[in-house]
N, C-alpha and C positions, 0 to 999 in steps of 0.2 A: 544492424550494421550500417544502414544508410542514414541513421539519425544524426542530426547536426550536434556536434559536441557541445557547443555553446548553449544551444537551446535546451539540452537535457542536463547540463551540469548541475542545475539547482535541484534535480531529482535525487542526486547521489549523496550518500553519507548523511542524510537527514532521517530522523525517526518519523515515519508517516503512520498515522492511525487510519485503519481501513474501514470502509463502509460499503455496503451494497445499495444500489439505487434502482428503483423501478424506472421504466422508460419515461422521459419527459414529454408531456403533451403540449404540442404547438410551440416548441422551442425553435426560435428562428436565429440562425447563426449571423444573419445580416444585422441583427438588432443588439449586438453585444454592448455597444456604447449606451443604448437606452437602458438595457438591463443593469449596467453598472451604476447609472444615475439613480434608478429606482431602488436598487439594493442599498446604495449609500444613504438615501433618504430613509429607508426602512430601518437601517441600523441606528441612525441618528434618532429617529422617533422612539425606538425601543429603549435606547439609552436614556432618553429624556422622559421616560414613563408615559409615552403616548401623546406628548405635546406635538402640535402640528409643525412640520418642517417643510420648507419650500424645496421642491425637487430642483436640483442643480445649484442650490445655494452653497456658500462656503461652509464646509463641514470639517470636523477634526479627524474623521475617518474617511479616507478616499478609497474607492473601489475601482479595480481594473479587471476587465474580463478580456481574455485574448484566446485565439485559437492556436493550437500546436499541430499543424497539418501533418508533420512527419511522425507524430506519436500515435501510430495506429498500425495494425497488423495487415489485414486484407483490405481489398477495395470496398468491401461491404461495411467495414468499420467506420464509424464517425470519427473525425479528428478530435483529439483531446481538447478540453476546455480548461484553461487556467483561470482561477479566481484569486486575486491578491488584494489584501487590505493593508493600507499604509496609514500611518499616523504622523501628524505634525504637532510637536509640543507647543503649548501656548506660549512658553517662554522663549522658544527659538525664533530666529528671524525667518522671514519668508523665503530667503535664499539658501537656507541651510539644508533643504531637501527633505524628503519624506522617509520615514523609517518603516520598513516592511514588518508588520506585526503578525500576519497570518497568511497562509497559503493553502489552497485546496485545488484539486484538479480531478475532473471527470475523465475517465479513460475506458477504451474498449480495445483490447489486443486479441484479435482473432475470436471475437465474440459472435461468430456467424450464427450459432445455434439460436441465439436470442433475436438477432436482427432479422433473420429469415422469416420468423413467425410473428412479426410486429407490424401493425398498420403504418402507412406512410406518415400519418400525423404525429407519430411518436419518434423521438430521438433516443437511441439505445446507447447509453454510456454507463454500464452497470457497476463499474468500479470507481469509488470516490476515495481519495487520499487526502488527509489534512495534516498540517503542521502548524501548531500555534495554540493559543488559549482555547479551552473548551467553550467558553462563553461566545466566542466568535463563530465556532463551529455550529453551535446551537442557533445563532441568529441567521447565519447563511443557510443552514439546512431548513429552518422555518420558512424563510422567504422562498426558496426553491420549491418547497412542498406546496405552499399556497399558490404560487404563480404557475407551476407546471404540473400540478396534480400528481406528484410523485411521492415516494416514500423512502426514507433513509433508515438503514438498520446497521448497527455495528457488526462488523464481519470478524468473528472469532476464527482462530485457526486450530483445528483439533490436533491432538497428539499424533493421530494417524497421518494427517497431512504434513505435520512437522517432520515425521520420519521419512516421508517421501521427499521433502525438500532437502534434508541433509544427505540422503542417498544420491539424489540428482546432482546437487551442488558439489559434493565431495569428489565426483568424477570429472569435474570441469578443469580444464587447463587455464591457469591464471598467472603463470610466470613464477619466477624464483622467490619473490617476496610474499608468497602466500602465507596467510595467517593460519593458526591452528583451527581445526574443526572442533567446536565445543558444543556439548549437549548439557543442558541444565535440567535436572529432575527435581520435582517437589515430592517430598515424602508425606503421605497422608496419615491422618489419625494420630498426630502427635500434639502434645500440649503446647509446644513451642514450634513455630515454623522451622523447617529444615530443608535446605536445598543442597543437592549434590551436583558439583560441576565436574564434567568428564571431558578432558581435552585430549585430542589425538593429533599427532603430527600430520600435516596435510598430505605428505607423500605416502604415509602409511595408510591413511584413509582412502586415497585414490587407488593404491595398489590393492587394497581389500575389495573395493568396488569393482575394479577391473577383473578380479577373479570371480566375482559373483555374477556380473552382467553377461548374459549369454549372447545377446544381439546388440551391437553398438547402435545407439540412437533409439532403442526401444527399452522400456522399463516395465516390469510386471510387479504385481503385489508380492508374489513369491520371492522375487529378487530383493525387494525392500525388506521383507521379513528376515531373509537369510542374512543380509547385511547387518540389520539391527541385532539379531541373535548372536552373531559373531562378536559384535561390540560388547553385548551383555556378558557373554561367556568369558571374554578377556578380562572384563572388570571384576567378575566374580572370582576368577582364578587368583587375582592379586589381592582383592579386598574382602572377599567372602560376603559380598552384598548383592542381592538380586535386584538389579535395576528394573526388571520387568514388573516388579511390585510397586514401583514409584510411577509418577506421572511426568511425562516429557512436557516441559513448559516453554523451552527456548532452544533454538539451534543457531549457531553462528558459524559461518564459513567465509572464505575470501570473496565469494559471490554475493552473499547477502546474509542478514540475520533476521530471524522472525520469532515472535513471541505469541503464545496462545491467546493473549488478550487482543490480538489483531493489530500488532505494531510491527512494522517492517522497516529495515534499513537496507537499501540497495547500494552495494559497494563497488561494483564493477560494471562499467558502461557496456562492455561487450555482451553481457548477459541480461541487460535491462529488458529487452523484448521478451526473453524467455520467462523472466520472473513475472512480468506484467501479464503474460499469457496465462500462467498458472493462477495468478490472483483473479484475473477476469473469470476464469473457469469456476473458481470458488464462489465469486460473487453471483454468477448466474445460477449456480446450484442452490444457493440460499434463496434466490428469488423464486425458483421453481418448487 
């Protein structure tokens, strides 16, 4: 709620790929400019197949590292770190500006469980989100792993976690222009891939969740199971299909959408902190 709207605008409505990251060893926030120059030289060297590149020289890929101090949950959280790669076309003039080609950011939103048990020499930013070409993700990840002795892993979202997300987000107030709640299921063991899309009016989804949730502000596995079972029963009554036999692969609500491949799109700024808190929890659980 206290986040600056302009600072966080770039986080919304983009498809972000999720990673979990082990703590960074001897990462110094005061050296962000130095890290940007070193990473830029590393990317240039890798693209030129190992030819020597002068640090700080004119490169076609520019790197910027910046701190996002407002993007954290508790006082124990480290402020988020934004990494941006920009490119200038060889044919364009020097005054035409740079084109942003890739973004990634390290984040911890109420990641106290990890930071409390980590030595001071380590910086805990367990959640990493990227938007852009995978080749740049690989280069940035490689440099961070070599420089700060950390490890990146793709963060998948299980069908169980997707069901929690749709239950939580279906109960959120987002105004009149709320989009439909949609669940996408993949049907297994078929010769040809088959997906089933199930859309529910947002007011109906919220009304159902309100009848299921016993204590406002608290959610239990039993409540999530009852919510999903009600949706399955309704679908079976109309189409005679047992969705429980299929695999939930994507959920979409007015708050956010998430795919089991570990791709998320955050749509509503009011719930940005809550979504990032859940993703931080998933990232930490994968590390442990």
